[in-house]
DSSP file (Angstrom, degrees, kcal/mol; ACC not computed):
  #  RESIDUE AA STRUCTURE BP1 BP2  ACC     N-H-->O    O-->H-N    N-H-->O    O-->H-N    TCO  KAPPA ALPHA  PHI   PSI    X-CA   Y-CA   Z-CA
    1    1 A X     >        0   0    0      0, 0.0     4,-1.7     0, 0.0     3,-0.4   0.000 360.0 360.0 360.0 -34.1  153.2  -64.7   84.5
    2    2 A X  H  >  +     0   0    0      1,-0.2     4,-2.0     2,-0.2     5,-0.2   0.878 360.0  59.8 -59.2 -34.9  150.6  -67.0   86.0
    3    3 A X  H  > S+     0   0    0      1,-0.2     4,-1.3     2,-0.2    -1,-0.2   0.864 104.8  49.0 -60.6 -37.2  148.0  -65.5   83.8
    4    4 A X  H  > S+     0   0    0     -3,-0.4     4,-1.5     2,-0.2    -1,-0.2   0.884 108.1  53.6 -65.2 -40.5  150.0  -66.6   80.7
    5    5 A X  H  X S+     0   0    0     -4,-1.7     4,-1.3     1,-0.2    -2,-0.2   0.872 107.6  51.3 -66.3 -35.9  150.3  -70.1   82.0
    6    6 A X  H  X S+     0   0    0     -4,-2.0     4,-0.8     1,-0.2    -1,-0.2   0.819 108.4  52.0 -69.4 -28.9  146.6  -70.4   82.5
    7    7 A X  H  X S+     0   0    0     -4,-1.3     4,-0.6     1,-0.2    -1,-0.2   0.824 109.8  47.4 -77.3 -26.6  145.9  -69.2   79.0
    8    8 A X  H  X S+     0   0    0     -4,-1.5     4,-0.9     1,-0.2    -1,-0.2   0.735 100.3  67.8 -89.5 -19.9  148.3  -71.8   77.4
    9    9 A X  H  X S+     0   0    0     -4,-1.3     4,-1.1     1,-0.2     3,-0.4   0.898  96.5  50.5 -61.3 -46.2  147.0  -74.8   79.4
   10   10 A X  H  X S+     0   0    0     -4,-0.8     4,-0.9     1,-0.2    -1,-0.2   0.851 109.4  51.4 -65.3 -33.3  143.5  -74.9   77.9
   11   11 A X  H  X S+     0   0    0     -4,-0.6     4,-0.5     1,-0.2    -1,-0.2   0.757 105.2  58.2 -75.4 -23.0  144.9  -74.9   74.3
   12   12 A X  H  < S+     0   0    0     -4,-0.9     4,-0.4    -3,-0.4     3,-0.2   0.805 106.3  48.5 -67.2 -30.9  147.2  -77.8   75.3
   13   13 A X  H  X S+     0   0    0     -4,-1.1     4,-1.4     1,-0.2     3,-0.3   0.669  90.9  82.9 -83.5 -17.9  144.1  -79.8   76.2
   14   14 A X  H  X S+     0   0    0     -4,-0.9     4,-1.3     1,-0.2     3,-0.2   0.871  85.4  53.9 -57.3 -43.9  142.3  -79.1   72.9
   15   15 A X  H  X S+     0   0    0     -4,-0.5     4,-0.5    -3,-0.2     3,-0.5   0.918 107.1  53.7 -58.2 -42.7  144.0  -81.8   70.8
   16   16 A X  H >4 S+     0   0    0     -4,-0.4     3,-0.9    -3,-0.3    -1,-0.2   0.867 106.8  51.0 -65.3 -35.3  143.0  -84.5   73.4
   17   17 A X  H >< S+     0   0    0     -4,-1.4     3,-1.3    -3,-0.2    -1,-0.2   0.782  99.7  64.3 -71.7 -25.8  139.4  -83.5   73.2
   18   18 A X  H 3< S+     0   0    0     -4,-1.3    -1,-0.2    -3,-0.5    -2,-0.2   0.613  91.3  68.2 -69.6 -12.7  139.4  -83.7   69.4
   19   19 A X  T << S+     0   0    0     -3,-0.9    57,-3.1    -4,-0.5     2,-0.3   0.483  94.5  65.4 -85.7  -1.8  140.1  -87.5   69.7
   20   20 A X  E <   -A   75   0A   0     -3,-1.3     2,-0.3    55,-0.2    55,-0.2  -0.869  65.2-159.0-122.7 161.7  136.7  -88.2   71.2
   21   21 A X  E     -A   74   0A   0     53,-2.4    53,-3.1    -2,-0.3     2,-0.8  -0.933  23.0-124.3-134.1 147.4  133.2  -87.9   69.8
   22   22 A X  E     - b   0 101A   0     78,-3.1    80,-2.0    -2,-0.3     2,-0.4  -0.889  40.2-169.9 -92.7 107.3  129.7  -87.7   71.1
   23   23 A X  E     -Ab  71 102A   0     48,-2.0    48,-3.0    -2,-0.8     2,-0.4  -0.872  16.2-163.8-106.2 132.1  127.9  -90.6   69.5
   24   24 A X  E     -Ab  70 103A   0     78,-2.4    80,-3.3    -2,-0.4     2,-0.5  -0.936   7.9-161.0-108.1 135.8  124.2  -91.3   69.5
   25   25 A X  E     -Ab  69 104A   0     44,-3.0    44,-2.0    -2,-0.4     2,-0.6  -0.969   1.9-164.0-121.1 123.8  123.2  -94.9   68.6
   26   26 A X  E     -Ab  68 105A   0     78,-2.7    80,-3.0    -2,-0.5     2,-0.5  -0.930   4.8-165.6-113.3 117.8  119.6  -95.4   67.5
   27   27 A X  E     + b   0 106A   0     40,-3.5     9,-2.4    -2,-0.6     2,-0.3  -0.901  14.8 165.6-112.7 121.7  118.4  -99.0   67.5
   28   28 A X  E     -Cb  35 107A   0     78,-2.4    80,-3.3    -2,-0.5     2,-0.3  -0.879  11.8-164.8-130.2 159.2  115.1  -99.9   65.7
   29   29 A X  E   > +Cb  34 108A   0      5,-2.8     5,-2.2    -2,-0.3    80,-0.2  -0.967  37.4  17.4-146.5 163.8  113.6 -103.2   64.6
   30   30 A X  T > 5S-     0   0    0     78,-1.7     3,-1.1    -2,-0.3    78,-0.0   0.037  96.1 -56.3  70.9-177.9  111.0 -104.9   62.4
   31   31 A X  T 3 5S+     0   0    0      1,-0.2    -1,-0.2     2,-0.1    78,-0.0   0.828 133.0  53.8 -71.1 -31.1  109.1 -103.5   59.5
   32   32 A X  T 3 5S-     0   0    0     -3,-0.1    -1,-0.2     1,-0.0    -2,-0.1   0.230 108.6-118.2 -87.6  15.3  107.7 -100.6   61.4
   33   33 A X  T < 5 -     0   0    0     -3,-1.1     2,-0.2     1,-0.2    -3,-0.2   0.905  44.4-173.0  48.6  48.4  111.0  -99.3   62.6
   34   34 A X  E   < -C   29   0A   0     -5,-2.2    -5,-2.8     1,-0.1    -1,-0.2  -0.555  27.5-110.4 -73.5 136.3  110.0  -99.8   66.1
   35   35 A X  E     -C   28   0A   0     -7,-0.2     2,-0.8    -2,-0.2    -7,-0.3  -0.423  28.3-133.5 -63.4 135.3  112.5  -98.4   68.8
   36   36 A X    >   -     0   0    0     -9,-2.4     3,-0.6    31,-0.2     2,-0.2  -0.840  20.6-155.2 -99.6 106.8  114.2 -101.2   70.7
   37   37 A X  T 3   +     0   0    0     -2,-0.8    27,-0.2     1,-0.2    28,-0.2  -0.568  68.4  10.7 -84.0 142.8  114.3 -100.6   74.4
   38   38 A X  T 3  S+     0   0    0     25,-1.3     2,-0.4     1,-0.2    48,-0.3   0.788  79.5 157.5  67.2  32.5  116.8 -102.1   76.7
   39   39 A X    <   -     0   0    0     -3,-0.6    24,-1.8    25,-0.2     2,-0.4  -0.728  41.4-126.0 -84.6 140.0  119.2 -103.4   74.1
   40   40 A X  E     -DE  62  84B   0     44,-2.7    44,-2.6    -2,-0.4     2,-0.5  -0.678  24.9-165.2 -85.3 135.2  122.7 -104.0   75.2
   41   41 A X  E     -DE  61  83B   0     20,-3.0    20,-2.4    -2,-0.4     2,-0.5  -0.980   2.5-163.7-125.0 125.6  125.2 -102.2   73.0
   42   42 A X  E     -DE  60  82B   0     40,-3.2    40,-2.7    -2,-0.5     2,-0.5  -0.915   0.9-167.0-107.9 128.2  129.0 -103.1   73.2
   43   43 A X  E     -DE  59  81B   0     16,-2.3    16,-2.8    -2,-0.5     2,-0.4  -0.975   9.0-171.9-113.8 120.0  131.5 -100.8   71.7
   44   44 A X  E     +DE  58  80B   0     36,-2.6    36,-3.0    -2,-0.5     2,-0.3  -0.921  12.0 158.4-119.5 135.5  135.0 -102.2   71.3
   45   45 A X  E     -D   57   0B   0     12,-2.5    12,-3.1    -2,-0.4     2,-0.5  -0.967  39.1-111.9-147.8 163.3  138.1 -100.3   70.3
   46   46 A X  E     -D   56   0B   0     32,-0.4     2,-0.8    -2,-0.3    10,-0.2  -0.850  21.1-148.6-100.9 129.8  141.9 -100.6   70.6
   47   47 A X  E     -D   55   0B   0      8,-4.1     8,-2.4    -2,-0.5     2,-0.2  -0.855  23.8-134.5 -95.7 110.4  143.6  -98.1   72.8
   48   48 A X        -     0   0    0     -2,-0.8     2,-0.3     6,-0.2     5,-0.1  -0.453  20.6-166.3 -74.4 137.1  147.1  -97.6   71.2
   49   49 A X        -     0   0    0      3,-0.3     5,-0.1    -2,-0.2    -1,-0.0  -0.924  18.1-151.1-121.6 147.4  150.0  -97.6   73.5
   50   50 A X  S    S+     0   0    0     -2,-0.3    -1,-0.1     3,-0.1     4,-0.1   0.788  94.0  20.9 -89.9 -29.9  153.5  -96.4   72.6
   51   51 A X  S    S+     0   0    0      2,-0.1     2,-0.1     0, 0.0     3,-0.1   0.826 121.4  42.2-108.3 -46.5  155.5  -98.7   75.0
   52   52 A X  S    S-     0   0    0      1,-0.2    -3,-0.3    -4,-0.0     3,-0.1  -0.370 100.5 -70.3 -97.1 177.1  153.3 -101.7   75.9
   53   53 A X        -     0   0    0      1,-0.1    -1,-0.2    -2,-0.1    -2,-0.1  -0.273  64.2 -86.4 -64.5 154.0  151.0 -103.8   73.8
   54   54 A X        -     0   0    0     -5,-0.1     2,-0.5    -3,-0.1    -6,-0.2  -0.313  45.0-135.7 -61.0 146.0  147.8 -102.2   72.5
   55   55 A X  E     -D   47   0B   0     -8,-2.4    -8,-4.1    -3,-0.1     2,-0.4  -0.889   6.2-137.2-110.5 129.8  145.0 -102.5   75.0
   56   56 A X  E     -D   46   0B   0     -2,-0.5     2,-0.4   -10,-0.2   -10,-0.2  -0.721  22.6-170.0 -86.1 129.9  141.4 -103.5   74.0
   57   57 A X  E     -D   45   0B   0    -12,-3.1   -12,-2.5    -2,-0.4     2,-0.4  -0.928   4.9-164.6-125.8 144.3  138.7 -101.5   75.7
   58   58 A X  E     -D   44   0B   0     -2,-0.4     2,-0.4   -14,-0.2   -14,-0.2  -0.992   4.9-159.2-132.0 135.6  134.9 -102.2   75.7
   59   59 A X  E     -D   43   0B   0    -16,-2.8   -16,-2.3    -2,-0.4     2,-0.4  -0.872   8.2-161.3-104.7 145.6  132.1  -99.9   76.6
   60   60 A X  E     +D   42   0B   0     -2,-0.4     2,-0.3   -18,-0.2   -18,-0.2  -0.990  21.2 156.3-130.4 120.8  128.6 -101.4   77.5
   61   61 A X  E     -D   41   0B   0    -20,-2.4   -20,-3.0    -2,-0.4     2,-0.3  -0.903  28.2-136.3-135.7 166.9  125.5  -99.2   77.4
   62   62 A X  E     -D   40   0B   0     -2,-0.3     8,-0.2   -22,-0.2   -22,-0.2  -0.924  21.1-110.9-128.3 155.3  121.9  -99.8   77.1
   63   63 A X        -     0   0    0    -24,-1.8   -25,-1.3    -2,-0.3     6,-0.2  -0.479  27.3-132.5 -77.9 151.8  119.1  -98.1   75.0
   64   64 A X    >   -     0   0    0      4,-2.8     3,-2.3   -27,-0.2   -25,-0.2  -0.198  43.9 -76.6 -89.6-168.3  116.4  -96.1   76.5
   65   65 A X  T 3  S+     0   0    0      1,-0.3   -28,-0.2   -28,-0.2   -30,-0.1   0.746 132.7  54.6 -64.8 -21.8  112.6  -96.3   75.7
   66   66 A X  T 3  S-     0   0    0      2,-0.2    -1,-0.3   -30,-0.1   -30,-0.2   0.368 120.2-108.7 -84.3   1.5  113.2  -94.4   72.4
   67   67 A X  S <  S+     0   0    0     -3,-2.3   -40,-3.5     1,-0.3     2,-0.3   0.762  77.8 130.7  73.4  25.1  115.8  -96.9   71.3
   68   68 A X  E     -A   26   0A   0    -42,-0.2    -4,-2.8   -33,-0.1     2,-0.4  -0.876  35.3-177.4-113.1 145.7  118.6  -94.5   71.8
   69   69 A X  E     -A   25   0A   0    -44,-2.0   -44,-3.0    -2,-0.3     2,-0.4  -0.997  13.1-150.8-136.9 138.7  121.9  -94.7   73.6
   70   70 A X  E     -A   24   0A   0     -2,-0.4     2,-0.5    -8,-0.2   -46,-0.2  -0.917   7.7-165.2-115.5 137.2  124.4  -91.9   74.1
   71   71 A X  E >   -A   23   0A   0    -48,-3.0   -48,-2.0    -2,-0.4     3,-0.5  -0.978   5.5-165.0-116.5 115.1  128.2  -92.2   74.4
   72   72 A X  E 3  S+     0   0A   0     -2,-0.5     2,-0.4     1,-0.2    -1,-0.2   0.953  83.4  21.7 -67.5 -49.2  129.6  -88.9   75.7
   73   73 A X  E 3  S+     0   0A   0    -51,-0.1     2,-0.3   -53,-0.1    -1,-0.2  -0.616  73.5 169.0-125.3  73.7  133.3  -89.7   74.8
   74   74 A X  E <   -A   21   0A   0    -53,-3.1   -53,-2.4    -3,-0.5     2,-0.0  -0.626  41.2-108.2 -79.8 139.5  133.6  -92.3   72.2
   75   75 A X  E     -A   20   0A   0     -2,-0.3   -55,-0.2   -55,-0.2     2,-0.2  -0.342  30.9-116.9 -68.8 146.0  137.1  -92.7   70.8
   76   76 A X  S    S+     0   0    0    -57,-3.1     2,-0.3    22,-0.1    22,-0.2  -0.537  77.2  45.3 -78.7 149.3  137.7  -91.5   67.3
   77   77 A X  E    S- F   0  97B   0     20,-2.6    20,-3.4    -2,-0.2     2,-0.5  -0.831 102.5 -14.6 120.4-161.9  138.7  -94.1   64.8
   78   78 A X  E     + F   0  96B   0     -2,-0.3   -32,-0.4    18,-0.2     2,-0.3  -0.682  62.2 174.2 -86.8 128.8  137.5  -97.6   64.0
   79   79 A X  E     - F   0  95B   0     16,-2.8    16,-2.8    -2,-0.5     2,-0.5  -0.948  29.9-129.6-132.0 149.2  135.2  -99.2   66.6
   80   80 A X  E     -EF  44  94B   0    -36,-3.0   -36,-2.6    -2,-0.3     2,-0.6  -0.895  22.9-163.6 -99.7 123.6  133.2 -102.4   66.6
   81   81 A X  E     -EF  43  93B   0     12,-2.8    12,-1.7    -2,-0.5     2,-0.4  -0.938   9.6-179.7-112.7 120.3  129.5 -101.9   67.6
   82   82 A X  E     -EF  42  92B   0    -40,-2.7   -40,-3.2    -2,-0.6     2,-0.4  -0.956   8.5-162.4-119.7 140.5  127.6 -105.0   68.6
   83   83 A X  E     -EF  41  91B   0      8,-2.7     8,-2.4    -2,-0.4     2,-0.4  -0.985   6.6-176.3-124.1 129.3  123.9 -104.9   69.7
   84   84 A X  E     +E   40   0B   0    -44,-2.6   -44,-2.7    -2,-0.4     2,-0.3  -0.995  12.3 164.6-127.8 122.2  122.2 -107.8   71.6
   85   85 A X    >   -     0   0    0     -2,-0.4     3,-2.0     3,-0.3   -46,-0.1  -1.000  42.0-103.2-142.0 139.6  118.4 -107.6   72.4
   86   86 A X  T 3  S+     0   0    0     -2,-0.3     3,-0.1   -48,-0.3    -2,-0.0  -0.383 108.5  15.1 -61.6 136.3  115.9 -110.1   73.5
   87   87 A X  T 3  S+     0   0    0      1,-0.2    24,-0.4    -2,-0.1     2,-0.3   0.502 112.8  94.4  79.8   5.9  113.7 -111.3   70.6
   88   88 A X  S <  S-     0   0    0     -3,-2.0    -3,-0.3    22,-0.2     2,-0.2  -0.923  81.6-100.9-129.7 157.8  116.1 -109.8   67.9
   89   89 A X        -     0   0    0     20,-3.2    20,-0.3    -2,-0.3    -6,-0.1  -0.542  46.4-106.7 -73.9 134.2  118.9 -111.1   65.8
   90   90 A X        -     0   0    0     -2,-0.2     2,-0.4    18,-0.1    -6,-0.2  -0.328  38.3-157.8 -66.5 142.2  122.3 -110.1   67.2
   91   91 A X  E     +F   83   0B   0     -8,-2.4    -8,-2.7    -3,-0.1     2,-0.3  -0.938  17.6 167.9-126.7 142.0  124.0 -107.4   65.1
   92   92 A X  E     +F   82   0B   0     -2,-0.4     2,-0.3   -10,-0.2   -10,-0.2  -0.958   6.8 151.3-154.8 138.9  127.7 -106.4   64.8
   93   93 A X  E     -F   81   0B   0    -12,-1.7   -12,-2.8    -2,-0.3     2,-0.4  -0.979  40.7-110.4-164.9 146.9  129.6 -104.2   62.4
   94   94 A X  E     -F   80   0B   0     -2,-0.3     2,-0.3   -14,-0.2   -14,-0.2  -0.705  35.4-172.7 -86.9 140.1  132.7 -102.0   62.3
   95   95 A X  E     -F   79   0B   0    -16,-2.8   -16,-2.8    -2,-0.4     2,-0.7  -0.926  22.5-130.9-125.9 150.2  132.2  -98.2   62.1
   96   96 A X  E     -F   78   0B   0     -2,-0.3     2,-0.8   -18,-0.2   -18,-0.2  -0.911  15.3-156.6-105.0 115.1  134.5  -95.3   61.6
   97   97 A X  E     +F   77   0B   0    -20,-3.4   -20,-2.6    -2,-0.7     3,-0.0  -0.760  36.8 142.5 -91.4 113.6  134.0  -92.6   64.2
   98   98 A X        +     0   0    0     -2,-0.8     2,-0.3   -22,-0.2    -1,-0.2   0.498  45.4  75.3-133.0  -6.9  135.4  -89.4   62.5
   99   99 A X  S    S-     0   0    0     -3,-0.1     3,-0.2     1,-0.1   -77,-0.1  -0.773  76.4-124.9-111.0 153.1  133.1  -86.6   63.5
  100  100 A X  S    S+     0   0    0     -2,-0.3   -78,-3.1     1,-0.3     2,-0.4   0.870 107.3  25.4 -63.4 -36.1  132.6  -84.6   66.8
  101  101 A X  E    S+b   22   0A   0    -80,-0.2     2,-0.4     2,-0.0    -1,-0.3  -0.981  80.7 167.9-129.6 121.6  129.0  -85.5   66.8
  102  102 A X  E     -b   23   0A   0    -80,-2.0   -78,-2.4    -2,-0.4     2,-0.5  -0.987  22.1-153.5-139.6 141.3  127.8  -88.6   65.1
  103  103 A X  E     -b   24   0A   0     -2,-0.4     2,-0.6   -80,-0.2   -78,-0.2  -0.942   8.0-162.4-115.8 129.9  124.6  -90.7   64.9
  104  104 A X  E     -b   25   0A   0    -80,-3.3   -78,-2.7    -2,-0.5     2,-0.6  -0.951   6.3-158.0-112.5 119.8  124.6  -94.5   64.0
  105  105 A X  E     -b   26   0A   0     -2,-0.6     2,-0.4   -80,-0.2   -78,-0.2  -0.857  10.8-173.9 -97.1 122.0  121.4  -95.9   63.0
  106  106 A X  E     -b   27   0A   0    -80,-3.0   -78,-2.4    -2,-0.6     2,-0.5  -0.966   9.0-159.7-122.8 132.6  121.0  -99.7   63.4
  107  107 A X  E     -b   28   0A   0     -2,-0.4     2,-0.3   -80,-0.2   -78,-0.2  -0.953  10.8-154.3-111.9 120.4  118.1 -101.8   62.3
  108  108 A X  E     -b   29   0A   0    -80,-3.3   -78,-1.7    -2,-0.5     2,-0.3  -0.711   3.9-148.9 -98.0 148.9  117.5 -105.2   63.8
  109  109 A X        -     0   0    0     -2,-0.3   -20,-3.2   -20,-0.3     2,-0.2  -0.686  26.0-100.5-111.3 162.4  115.8 -108.1   62.2
  110  110 A X        -     0   0    0     -2,-0.3   -22,-0.2   -22,-0.2     3,-0.1  -0.551  45.0-109.5 -74.5 145.1  113.7 -110.9   63.8
  111  111 A X        -     0   0    0    -24,-0.4    -1,-0.1    -2,-0.2     2,-0.1  -0.367  40.9 -92.5 -72.3 159.6  115.6 -114.1   64.2
  112  112 A X        -     0   0    0      1,-0.1     2,-0.3    -2,-0.1    -1,-0.1  -0.435  44.0-107.4 -72.4 153.3  114.6 -117.1   61.9
  113  113 A X        -     0   0    0     -2,-0.1     2,-0.4    -3,-0.1    -1,-0.1  -0.642  27.3-146.4 -82.4 134.1  112.1 -119.5   63.2
  114  114 A X              0   0    0     -2,-0.3    -1,-0.0     1,-0.1     0, 0.0  -0.866 360.0 360.0 -98.6 132.5  113.3 -122.9   64.3
  115  115 A X              0   0    0     -2,-0.4    -1,-0.1     0, 0.0    -2,-0.0   0.375 360.0 360.0-105.7 360.0  111.0 -125.8   63.8
């Protein structure tokens, strides 16, 4: 009987893993599509709760030398992605995470010059 219990437990966990996605965020900037290293990426989403008020959760990651950042278990659904990098205009936009593996490409612009 314990063999049957072990077989049913993994299938019970499968729906929970379908609610998360592996997301790769690629950040580039300028006319030459140069990878932006060490950019801070904030991913904000709302964690729904049945009893209490919804909880807002934020992930903070940084890009590598290739301008990429990987999120192993990003929540499925609507998320706000914000990018802050030295020498670049701040970026923010809502995205829908709907696939098991998803790549988000973000292009940053130079800020306007102040005189």
